C-alpha positions in Angstrom: 9.8 -58.2 13.0 7.7 -61.2 13.9 4.0 -60.8 14.1 2.5 -60.3 17.5 5.5 -58.6 19.0 5.0 -55.0 20.0 8.2 -53.0 20.1 8.8 -51.3 23.3 8.8 -47.5 23.0 11.0 -45.7 25.4 9.5 -42.5 26.8 11.0 -39.4 25.4 12.9 -37.4 28.0 13.6 -33.8 27.4 16.9 -32.9 29.1 16.4 -29.3 30.2 20.0 -28.7 31.1 21.3 -30.0 27.8 18.8 -27.7 26.0 19.9 -24.6 28.0 23.6 -25.4 27.4 22.9 -25.8 23.7 20.8 -22.6 23.5 23.5 -20.5 25.4 26.1 -21.8 22.9 23.9 -21.0 19.9 23.0 -17.5 21.2 26.7 -16.9 22.0 27.5 -17.6 18.4 24.5 -16.1 16.6 23.0 -13.6 19.2 24.5 -10.5 17.5 23.2 -11.6 14.1 19.7 -12.0 15.6 19.9 -8.6 17.3 20.9 -6.9 14.0 18.0 -8.6 12.2 15.5 -7.5 14.8 16.9 -3.9 14.6 16.7 -3.9 10.8 13.1 -5.2 11.0 12.1 -2.4 13.4 13.9 0.2 11.3 12.1 -1.1 8.1 8.7 -1.1 9.8 9.2 2.5 11.0 10.2 3.9 7.6 8.8 1.5 5.0 5.8 -0.6 4.1 4.8 -2.8 1.3 1.7 -1.9 -0.8 -0.2 -4.3 -3.0 -2.3 -3.1 -6.0 -5.1 -5.6 -6.4 -6.5 -4.1 -9.6 -5.2 -3.4 -13.1 -5.3 0.4 -12.6 -1.5 0.5 -12.6 1.0 -1.6 -14.5 2.7 -2.7 -11.3 1.3 -4.9 -8.4 3.8 -4.5 -5.6 5.2 -1.2 -4.2 7.7 -0.3 -1.6 6.3 2.7 0.3 8.7 5.2 1.9 6.6 6.5 4.8 6.6 10.3 5.2 8.3 11.1 1.9 6.0 13.3 -0.2 6.3 12.4 -3.9 6.7 15.0 -6.7 4.3 15.3 -9.6 4.3 12.2 -11.7 5.6 9.9 -9.0 3.6 7.2 -7.2 1.9 8.2 -4.0 0.5 5.8 -1.3 -2.5 7.1 0.7 -5.2 5.9 3.0 -8.6 5.5 1.4 -11.2 7.5 3.3 -13.9 4.9 2.8 -16.8 4.2 0.6 -18.1 1.3 -1.5 -16.3 -0.9 -2.7 -13.4 -0.5 -0.2 -13.4 0.0 3.6 -11.8 3.0 5.1 -8.0 2.8 5.8 -7.1 0.6 2.7 -3.8 1.6 1.2 -4.2 3.0 -2.4 -1.3 3.7 -4.8 -1.9 6.2 -7.6 0.2 8.7 -9.6 0.4 12.2 -8.0 -0.8 14.3 -10.9 -1.9 17.6 -9.4 -0.4 19.7 -6.6 -1.7 22.7 -4.7 -2.2 25.7 -7.0 -3.0 23.5 -10.1 -6.4 23.9 -11.7 -8.8 21.0 -12.3 -11.5 21.5 -14.9 -14.2 19.4 -16.5 -16.0 19.4 -19.8 -18.9 16.9 -19.6 -17.1 13.9 -18.2 -13.6 14.7 -19.4 -11.2 16.0 -16.7 -8.3 18.3 -17.3 -5.4 19.3 -15.1 -3.9 22.7 -16.0 -5.6 22.3 -19.4 -4.1 18.8 -20.1 -6.5 15.9 -20.5 -6.2 13.4 -17.6 -9.2 11.1 -18.1 -12.9 10.6 -18.7 -15.1 9.7 -15.8 -17.5 6.8 -16.1 -21.1 6.9 -14.9 -20.8 3.7 -12.9 -18.2 1.3 -11.7 -17.7 -2.3 -13.0 -19.7 -3.5 -10.0 -22.6 -1.2 -10.9 -22.1 1.5 -8.3 -23.0 5.0 -9.7 -20.1 7.3 -9.6 -20.5 11.0 -8.8 -18.0 13.4 -10.5 -15.0 14.6 -8.5 -14.3 18.2 -7.5 -13.0 20.9 -9.9 -11.3 24.2 -9.3 -7.9 25.2 -7.9 -6.2 22.6 -5.7 -6.0 24.1 -2.2 -3.0 23.8 0.0 -2.5 20.3 1.4 -4.6 18.7 -1.4 -3.6 16.6 -4.4 -5.1 15.2 -7.5 -4.3 11.5 -8.0 -4.8 9.4 -11.1 -4.0 6.2 -12.9 -3.9 5.5 -16.6 -6.5 2.8 -16.6 -10.1 3.9 -17.5 -11.5 2.0 -14.6 -9.2 3.6 -12.0 -11.0 4.9 -8.9 -9.1 8.2 -8.8 -9.7 11.9 -8.3 -12.2 12.0 -11.2 -14.7 10.7 -8.8 -16.2 12.2 -5.6 -15.6 8.9 -3.8 -11.8 9.5 -4.0 -11.8 13.3 -4.5 -8.7 15.2 -3.8 -6.3 13.5 -1.5 -5.4 15.4 1.7 -2.0 15.6 3.3 -3.4 13.7 6.3 -4.2 10.7 4.0 -0.8 10.4 2.5 1.4 7.6 3.8 4.4 8.4 1.5 6.0 7.9 -1.8 5.6 4.5 -3.5 8.2 2.8 -5.6 7.1 0.1 -8.1 8.9 -3.2 -7.4 7.0 -5.5 -9.9 
């Protein structure tokens, strides 16, 4: 194009009627598929959630949580953190459900046992320097569970901060995805 000549730009005109006609045709063809996707998303949100493990306390990082399903001993459980440094209240935690109502938690010095089986040693302070009080011992009362993870730094029922997890805190059973 020669220098000094400015091309003439035609104003863009949006044709509303063409758009409506095109949208009707598109929805006529794909509307049912969109409706099914929206219903599936609503169903998923009502019954499932995704949980992320941001620490190395468990070997997996991403979990599918089936809301309302109470896991059995040895399965992953998702629950709402009741609050306390270093995490705010309401954060989703995933741990292994180790103890159920009627089980007995005992402690020898800082070693914790569940029904006589060793489940972990409590540290005196967290990696961030927060002092950690020891968790409760005794018989797990109805509606309370002992949770744990295999990592020595796991913030689990060995510590008062987590304590025994109540029914009201449990979101559901968690399934490790990866």
